[in-house]
C-alpha positions as CSV (number, residue, x, y, z in Angstrom):
1,M,0.0,0.0,0.0
2,F,2.7,2.5,1.0
3,P,6.5,2.4,0.4
4,F,7.3,1.3,4.0
5,S,9.6,-1.5,5.0
6,E,7.3,-2.9,7.8
7,Q,3.6,-3.4,7.4
8,T,0.9,-5.5,9.0
9,A,-2.8,-5.7,8.1
10,V,-5.7,-7.7,9.5
11,D,-9.3,-8.3,8.3
12,I,-11.7,-8.8,11.2
13,A,-15.0,-8.8,9.4
14,S,-15.9,-12.2,10.8
15,S,-15.6,-11.3,14.5
16,E,-18.7,-11.7,16.6
17,G,-20.3,-8.3,17.2
18,V,-18.7,-6.6,14.2
19,N,-21.6,-6.0,11.8
20,C,-19.6,-4.3,9.0
21,R,-16.3,-5.1,7.4
22,V,-13.3,-3.7,9.3
23,L,-9.7,-3.8,8.3
24,L,-6.9,-2.6,10.5
25,G,-3.3,-1.9,9.5
26,R,0.0,-0.4,10.8
27,Y,2.8,0.8,8.6
28,K,6.3,1.8,9.7
29,S,8.7,3.7,7.5
30,L,12.4,3.0,8.1
31,S,13.4,5.1,5.1
32,A,12.3,8.4,3.6
33,R,12.8,7.0,0.1
34,G,10.4,5.0,-1.9
35,R,7.7,5.2,-4.5
36,A,4.0,5.1,-3.7
37,G,1.5,4.3,-6.4
38,G,-2.0,5.7,-6.4
39,R,-4.8,3.8,-4.6
40,R,-8.6,3.9,-4.8
41,H,-11.0,1.8,-2.7
42,T,-14.4,1.5,-4.3
43,R,-16.5,0.5,-1.3
44,L,-14.3,1.1,1.7
45,L,-14.0,4.2,3.9
46,T,-10.3,4.7,4.9
47,L,-9.2,6.5,8.1
48,V,-5.5,7.2,8.5
49,L,-4.0,8.0,12.0
50,P,-0.3,9.0,12.1
51,L,1.5,7.7,15.2
52,K,4.9,9.2,14.5
53,G,5.8,11.9,11.9
54,A,3.7,14.0,9.6
55,F,2.5,12.4,6.3
56,P,1.7,14.3,3.1
57,F,-1.3,12.8,1.3
58,V,-2.8,13.8,-2.1
59,L,-6.5,13.1,-2.4
60,G,-7.6,13.6,-6.0
61,E,-5.7,16.7,-6.8
62,T,-5.7,18.2,-3.3
63,A,-2.8,17.9,-0.8
64,H,-3.4,17.3,2.9
65,Q,-0.8,17.1,5.7
66,V,-1.8,14.9,8.6
67,R,0.1,14.7,11.9
68,P,-0.1,12.7,15.1
69,G,-3.3,13.7,17.0
70,Q,-5.1,14.1,13.7
71,V,-7.0,11.7,11.4
72,L,-7.3,11.8,7.6
73,R,-10.6,10.6,6.1
74,I,-10.6,9.1,2.6
75,L,-14.0,8.6,1.1
76,P,-14.9,5.5,-1.0
77,D,-13.8,5.8,-4.6
78,T,-11.4,8.7,-3.9
79,P,-8.0,8.3,-5.6
80,Y,-5.2,9.0,-3.1
81,R,-1.4,8.6,-2.8
82,L,1.4,9.6,-0.5
83,D,3.7,12.5,-1.7
84,T,7.0,10.6,-1.5
85,S,9.0,13.7,-2.4
86,T,8.4,14.9,1.2
87,L,7.8,11.5,2.9
88,P,9.3,11.4,6.4
89,R,10.3,8.4,8.5
90,G,7.4,7.6,10.7
91,E,4.6,5.3,11.6
92,L,0.9,5.4,10.9
93,A,-2.2,3.3,11.7
94,W,-5.2,2.9,9.4
95,M,-8.7,1.6,9.5
96,M,-11.0,0.6,6.6
97,L,-14.8,0.4,7.1
98,G,-17.4,-0.9,4.8
99,P,-19.4,-1.7,2.9
100,V,-21.8,0.3,5.0
101,P,-24.9,-1.7,5.8
102,P,-28.3,0.1,5.9
103,P,-28.6,2.0,9.2
104,G,-30.9,0.3,11.7
105,R,-30.9,0.0,15.5
106,D,-27.3,-0.9,15.7
107,S,-25.0,2.0,16.6
108,L,-21.9,0.9,14.7
109,P,-23.4,1.0,11.2
110,R,-24.9,4.4,12.0
111,A,-21.5,5.7,13.1
112,V,-19.9,4.5,9.9
113,E,-22.6,6.2,7.9
114,V,-21.8,9.5,9.6
115,L,-18.1,9.1,8.8
116,A,-18.8,8.2,5.2
117,D,-20.8,11.4,4.7
118,S,-19.3,13.5,1.9
119,R,-19.7,16.7,4.0
120,G,-17.4,17.7,6.8
121,P,-13.7,17.9,7.3
122,V,-11.0,15.7,5.6
123,V,-8.5,16.2,8.4
124,W,-9.4,16.9,12.0
125,R,-8.0,16.5,15.5
126,V,-8.9,13.5,17.6
127,P,-8.6,12.8,21.3
128,A,-5.9,10.5,22.6
129,Q,-8.4,7.8,23.4
130,V,-8.8,7.2,19.6
131,Q,-5.3,5.9,19.3
132,A,-5.6,4.0,22.6
133,S,-8.8,2.2,21.5
134,W,-7.2,1.5,18.1
135,E,-4.1,0.0,19.7
136,A,-6.4,-2.1,22.0
137,A,-8.3,-3.4,19.0
138,F,-5.2,-4.2,17.0
139,G,-3.7,-6.0,20.0
140,L,-6.8,-8.0,20.6
141,V,-7.0,-9.5,17.1
142,K,-4.7,-12.4,17.9
143,D,-6.8,-13.2,21.0
144,A,-10.2,-13.0,19.3
145,R,-10.5,-16.8,19.1
146,D,-13.6,-17.3,21.3
147,W,-16.7,-15.3,22.2
148,I,-14.9,-13.4,25.0
149,G,-12.0,-12.3,22.8
150,E,-14.3,-11.4,20.0
151,S,-16.5,-9.4,22.3
152,L,-13.6,-7.5,23.7
153,L,-12.4,-6.8,20.2
154,A,-15.8,-5.6,19.1
155,H,-16.0,-3.3,22.1
156,A,-12.6,-1.7,21.4
157,L,-13.5,-1.2,17.7
158,A,-16.8,0.4,18.6
159,E,-15.2,2.8,21.1
160,C,-12.7,3.8,18.5
161,V,-15.3,4.4,15.8
162,F,-17.7,6.3,18.2
163,L,-14.8,8.6,19.4
164,L,-14.0,9.3,15.7
165,V,-17.6,10.2,15.0
166,R,-17.8,12.5,18.1
167,S,-14.6,14.3,17.2
168,F,-15.7,14.5,13.5
169,H,-19.0,16.0,14.5
170,A,-17.3,18.5,16.9
171,A,-15.0,19.6,14.1
172,D,-17.9,20.5,11.8
173,R,-21.3,21.1,13.3
174,T,-22.9,21.0,9.9
175,V,-22.4,17.2,9.7
176,P,-25.7,15.6,10.7
177,V,-25.7,12.8,13.3
178,A,-28.4,10.3,12.9
179,Y,-30.1,10.7,16.3
180,S,-33.8,10.3,16.8
181,R,-35.9,13.4,17.4
182,R,-36.2,12.6,21.1
183,V,-32.5,12.0,21.7
184,G,-31.8,15.1,19.6
185,R,-34.0,17.2,21.9
186,A,-32.1,15.9,24.9
187,L,-28.8,16.8,23.3
188,D,-30.0,20.3,22.4
189,W,-31.0,20.8,26.0
190,L,-27.6,19.5,27.1
191,D,-25.7,22.0,24.9
192,A,-27.9,24.8,26.3
193,H,-27.2,23.8,30.0
194,L,-23.6,22.7,30.1
195,G,-23.0,24.9,33.1
196,E,-25.6,22.9,35.1
197,S,-25.5,19.5,36.7
198,C,-27.4,17.9,33.7
199,T,-28.9,14.9,35.4
200,V,-30.3,11.9,33.6
201,A,-33.8,12.9,34.9
202,E,-33.5,16.3,33.2
203,L,-32.3,14.8,29.9
204,A,-35.1,12.3,30.0
205,R,-37.6,15.1,30.7
206,A,-36.3,17.0,27.7
207,A,-36.7,13.9,25.5
208,G,-40.2,13.3,26.8
209,L,-39.3,9.8,28.1
210,S,-39.1,8.1,31.5
211,E,-35.6,7.7,32.8
212,R,-35.6,4.0,32.2
213,Q,-36.8,4.4,28.6
214,F,-34.4,7.2,28.0
215,H,-31.4,5.3,29.2
216,G,-32.1,2.4,26.9
217,V,-32.8,4.6,23.8
218,F,-29.9,6.9,24.5
219,R,-27.4,4.1,24.8
220,S,-28.7,2.4,21.7
221,E,-28.2,5.5,19.6
222,T,-25.0,6.9,21.1
223,G,-23.2,3.8,22.2
224,T,-22.7,5.1,25.7
225,T,-24.5,6.1,28.9
226,P,-26.1,9.5,29.4
227,R,-23.7,10.2,32.3
228,D,-20.7,9.3,30.2
229,F,-22.0,11.4,27.3
230,V,-22.6,14.4,29.6
231,L,-19.1,14.3,31.1
232,R,-17.4,13.9,27.7
233,R,-19.4,16.8,26.2
234,K,-18.4,19.0,29.2
235,I,-14.8,18.1,28.9
236,E,-14.7,18.6,25.1
237,H,-16.2,22.1,25.7
238,A,-13.6,22.7,28.5
239,R,-10.8,21.8,26.2
240,A,-12.0,24.1,23.5
241,L,-12.3,27.0,26.1
242,L,-8.8,26.4,27.4
243,E,-7.2,26.1,24.0
244,S,-9.0,29.2,22.5
245,N,-8.1,31.4,25.5
246,P,-4.7,30.5,27.2
247,A,-5.4,33.1,29.9
248,C,-8.6,31.5,30.9
249,D,-8.6,30.3,34.6
250,I,-8.9,26.5,35.0
251,T,-11.0,26.8,38.2
252,A,-13.3,29.2,36.5
253,V,-13.8,26.8,33.6
254,A,-14.5,24.0,36.0
255,H,-17.2,26.0,37.9
256,A,-18.7,27.3,34.7
257,L,-19.3,23.8,33.5
258,G,-20.9,22.7,36.7
259,F,-18.1,20.8,38.4
260,S,-18.1,20.9,42.2
261,S,-14.4,21.5,42.4
262,S,-11.3,22.0,40.3
263,Q,-9.9,18.8,41.7
264,Y,-12.8,16.7,40.4
265,F,-12.7,18.6,37.1
266,A,-9.0,17.7,36.7
267,T,-9.7,14.1,37.5
268,V,-12.5,13.8,34.8
269,F,-10.5,15.9,32.3
270,R,-7.5,13.5,32.6
271,R,-9.9,10.5,32.2
272,Y,-11.2,11.7,28.9
273,Q,-8.2,13.6,27.5
274,G,-5.3,11.6,28.8
275,M,-3.7,14.7,30.4
276,S,-4.5,17.3,33.1
277,P,-5.9,20.7,32.3
278,S,-2.5,22.1,33.4
279,Q,-0.6,19.9,31.0
280,L,-2.9,21.0,28.2
281,R,-2.4,24.7,29.3
282,H,1.4,24.2,29.2
283,G,1.2,22.7,25.7
284,T,-1.1,25.5,24.5
285,C,1.1,28.2,25.8
286,T,4.3,26.8,24.4
287,R,3.2,26.0,20.9
């Protein structure tokens, strides 16, 4: 696929719980020299995640530079190649998804449908958990020989895809997410009340459902619990605030988003971002 001296690819379409075709691969370049021919995948969506080094891709006639912490999205039937004139040493991971089955009640096909939408960004930033879940899935492939291993693999893959969809949607709010009207009302209410506690009861009331009904519908459509979704959304907003305004006070951000203390905020922030708010602040200030 690419002019790299080390490469590994696995097809895990047959794993239990994986209801669309998934291929994972890792490529490692030991030399900056080589020649890469063009590629085109008629029915597969390709997602490229650099692990080390920046990679120059050409999609059609448009050049895109993708770095660690970002993902490149290559739509089905799009010709692409690496620009080997500036190819660095490095390492990247990739995931191919498809063909996309008709969206139904299953969350994973719906997530793939969102990522395959022709609208939205080609390159965007992703949280550290995307790489972590991809690494977990790749490492579990060899152990997926029984229903337990296959279930763990399916869980890691689903987490990776859902995180990609969330970051994709956050990068461009014009991309529609296929939520039902009731879950959509709850999410609209959440976005308007991020500074509050945002309990499951309040979300259920906004959706017009009982808490029990809402919990089941919400998890089916988003792939996670309401509580987890609320915390992730708050932390994503907190990160955006801290990055957009380096002078913003961390404690003030914590209180503005309804956290009881800056210590609890820091704990939750680290859980979802893989770093503390102070570490993010230091990186933001030194770029």
